[in-house]
C-alpha positions, 0 to 999 in steps of 0.5 A: 373663389371669384364671383360676379354679382349683377344688379337687376335689370328692368323694363324701360320704354324706348328712349329711356335709361338703365344702369347695370352694376356688377360687383366682383369678389375673390379676385384682384379686380384692378388687374382684370379687363372688364366687359359687358356682353348681351344676348338677344333672344335667338342670337349669340352673345355679343360684346357691348363694351370693354375696358382694360385696366387703365385703358380707354373703354371701347364700344361696339357700334350698337352702343356707341354714343349711348352706352358708357362702361365705367369701373371702380377698382376700389369698389371692385365694380363695373357699371354699364350706363345705357341711355336712349335705349332701343327695342333692339337693346333687349336681351340678357346682359352679362358682365365679364372680367378677364385676365389672361386665361382666367375669365369670369361671368356674372349670372346675367340680367334681363333688360327689356325695351318696349313701349 
């Protein structure tokens, strides 16, 4: 059975950094596209970054130049490195893997950016 387990988030000051991790099990991870989404309070879930197998990562404007998505197929893991965090980055972050019609989600982790 597929499962995605996320690392803990945290509270950081503006300008700080945080790295989120997501470990997959029960799937052939290397075949899946990976992505990170976030949901800010009172808003819909939105895409932050995504990467297809062997493809170049792509980023939404909100995270370009500050966020880096990386995958390790051997470890079946996908990370999101977030630098120069801003208060508007606050929200619950979810990892996602998808292959055709199969999609799985992590449980979400809270990230807060505040002084």
